[in-house]
Each structure stands twice: as structure tokens, then as C-alpha cells.
C-alpha positions as CSV (number, residue, x, y, z in Angstrom):
1,M,-22.4,-9.9,21.9
2,T,-20.5,-13.4,22.3
3,G,-19.2,-14.3,18.7
4,Q,-19.3,-11.2,17.0
5,K,-16.6,-9.0,15.9
6,P,-17.1,-5.3,17.8
7,L,-17.9,-2.7,15.4
8,T,-14.7,-0.2,14.9
9,G,-13.9,3.1,12.8
10,I,-16.2,3.8,9.6
11,T,-17.9,0.6,10.1
12,A,-19.1,1.8,13.8
13,E,-19.6,5.7,12.6
14,L,-21.8,3.8,9.4
15,A,-23.6,1.6,12.1
16,H,-27.4,2.9,11.9
17,H,-27.3,3.8,8.0
18,P,-28.2,1.4,5.3
19,V,-24.4,1.2,3.8
20,T,-21.6,-1.4,4.4
21,A,-18.2,0.3,4.4
22,V,-15.6,-2.4,2.7
23,G,-12.3,-1.7,1.7
24,V,-11.2,-2.7,-1.6
25,T,-7.5,-3.5,-3.1
26,P,-6.3,-4.7,-6.3
27,G,-3.4,-6.6,-6.7
28,W,-0.4,-5.3,-9.2
29,L,-3.0,-3.5,-11.5
30,R,-1.9,-3.5,-15.3
31,S,-3.2,0.1,-15.4
32,E,-2.5,2.3,-18.8
33,Q,0.3,3.8,-16.5
34,M,2.0,0.4,-15.9
35,L,1.4,-0.7,-19.7
36,E,3.4,2.7,-20.1
37,H,6.0,1.8,-17.9
38,F,7.0,-1.2,-19.9
39,G,6.7,-0.1,-23.0
40,V,3.6,-2.5,-23.9
41,T,0.3,-2.8,-24.8
42,E,-2.7,-5.0,-23.3
43,D,-2.4,-7.1,-26.4
44,N,1.2,-8.0,-25.4
45,W,1.9,-7.0,-21.9
46,R,3.0,-10.7,-21.4
47,D,6.2,-9.1,-23.0
48,A,7.2,-7.2,-20.3
49,C,7.4,-10.7,-18.0
50,G,11.1,-11.2,-19.7
51,E,12.1,-8.0,-18.0
52,V,10.1,-8.5,-14.5
53,P,8.5,-11.8,-14.9
54,G,7.0,-10.9,-11.6
55,F,4.7,-8.8,-13.3
56,A,3.1,-12.1,-14.8
57,I,1.2,-12.4,-11.4
58,S,-0.9,-8.6,-12.4
59,E,-4.2,-7.8,-13.0
60,T,-6.5,-5.8,-15.6
61,P,-8.7,-3.2,-13.9
62,T,-11.2,-4.9,-15.3
63,Y,-10.6,-7.8,-13.0
64,L,-11.1,-4.7,-10.2
65,A,-14.1,-3.9,-11.4
66,R,-15.6,-7.2,-12.0
67,G,-15.2,-8.5,-7.8
68,L,-16.6,-4.9,-6.8
69,A,-19.8,-4.8,-9.7
70,A,-20.3,-8.6,-7.8
71,L,-19.6,-7.4,-4.4
72,A,-22.1,-4.1,-5.1
73,A,-24.8,-6.2,-6.0
74,D,-24.2,-8.5,-3.2
75,P,-27.9,-8.5,-0.7
76,R,-25.7,-9.9,2.0
77,V,-22.9,-7.8,2.1
78,S,-22.9,-6.7,5.4
79,R,-21.0,-9.8,6.4
80,F,-17.8,-8.1,5.0
81,A,-18.1,-5.1,6.7
82,G,-14.9,-3.7,8.2
83,Q,-13.0,-5.5,6.0
84,V,-10.7,-5.1,3.3
85,L,-11.1,-7.4,0.5
86,T,-8.4,-8.4,-2.3
87,S,-9.3,-9.0,-5.6
88,R,-8.3,-12.2,-5.5
89,Q,-10.3,-12.6,-2.3
90,L,-13.9,-11.2,-4.8
91,A,-12.9,-13.4,-7.7
92,D,-13.0,-16.6,-5.4
93,E,-15.9,-15.7,-3.7
94,Y,-18.0,-14.1,-7.1
95,N,-16.2,-16.4,-9.3
96,V,-15.3,-13.3,-11.5
97,T,-12.1,-13.5,-13.5
98,D,-9.7,-11.2,-15.3
99,V,-10.0,-10.8,-19.0
100,D,-8.2,-13.6,-20.0
101,G,-10.1,-15.9,-17.6
102,S,-7.3,-15.9,-15.0
103,R,-7.4,-15.3,-11.3
104,P,-4.4,-13.4,-10.4
105,D,-3.4,-13.4,-6.7
106,C,-0.6,-10.9,-6.2
107,W,-1.1,-11.0,-2.4
108,G,-0.4,-14.2,-2.0
109,Y,3.0,-14.7,-4.3
110,I,4.1,-11.3,-2.2
111,D,2.5,-13.6,0.8
112,A,4.4,-16.7,0.0
113,Y,7.5,-15.2,-1.2
114,G,7.8,-11.6,-0.5
115,I,8.0,-7.8,-2.3
116,G,11.1,-8.0,-3.7
117,E,10.6,-11.5,-5.3
118,Q,10.4,-10.8,-9.1
119,S,11.8,-14.2,-10.5
120,G,8.3,-15.4,-11.1
121,R,9.2,-17.9,-9.9
122,D,5.8,-20.5,-9.3
123,V,4.0,-17.9,-11.2
124,Q,1.1,-20.0,-12.6
125,Q,0.5,-20.4,-9.1
126,F,-1.0,-17.0,-8.8
127,R,-2.6,-16.9,-11.5
């Protein structure tokens, strides 16, 4: 089987079933609990960026849901078997955006600057 990845874990267990195992992870999810933590709403969430500038890379649950809906409708979804995809990867693959038209990339920001970076440095490059 040259050129093919070996099946591992749940992907191997489900190989003979009409399903595809794919993991999906959101970035910094702007959930109701997170908005409450910062004392903001979805309408004024950017106000929290004054306290934590890195919050600018957060995303709505809608962003992830749009990517998931597109993934579920993809007739070629099996190409992602056994992978874990970020909401940004889904957005790029399926041309979806967050409610404000952006494509937040929390994991790209963390990869570039580390998880402790909250200054908001270059944050627009990850929106």
C-alpha cells in the first residue's frame, strides 16, 4: 500500500462502515460563557480586546458550525479520515466565514507566537 496512510484508531475500527471519523476543534470559541466571563455580548465583544487584545482571534460557534455543515455535506469527506481539522482549516477548505466575514485562526496565532501571547500583536493577520 505504498503512498497510503495506515488506518489507525477509530478510523481503522470504522473502515468497514459507511462513516468517516474526523476530529474537529474550534479555536478560541466566543461562547456565551466566554462572553459572560469578559462582561460583553456578541454585539460588543470587541470591547474585551481592551483587556485581552488576543481575544480578537476568537470565533463564534457559527463559524465552526458552518464548517461542520460543509464537512458533513462533502461527498469526498473520506479524504479527511483520521485527521483533526481546525475551524480555520474547514473555513479555508469550504470557503466559509464567521458572522462578520472573517476567518479567525486561533491555532495559527498560537503556532506563530505561543499560547501565552495575548498582546494582540499582528492579530489582523489571523482574522
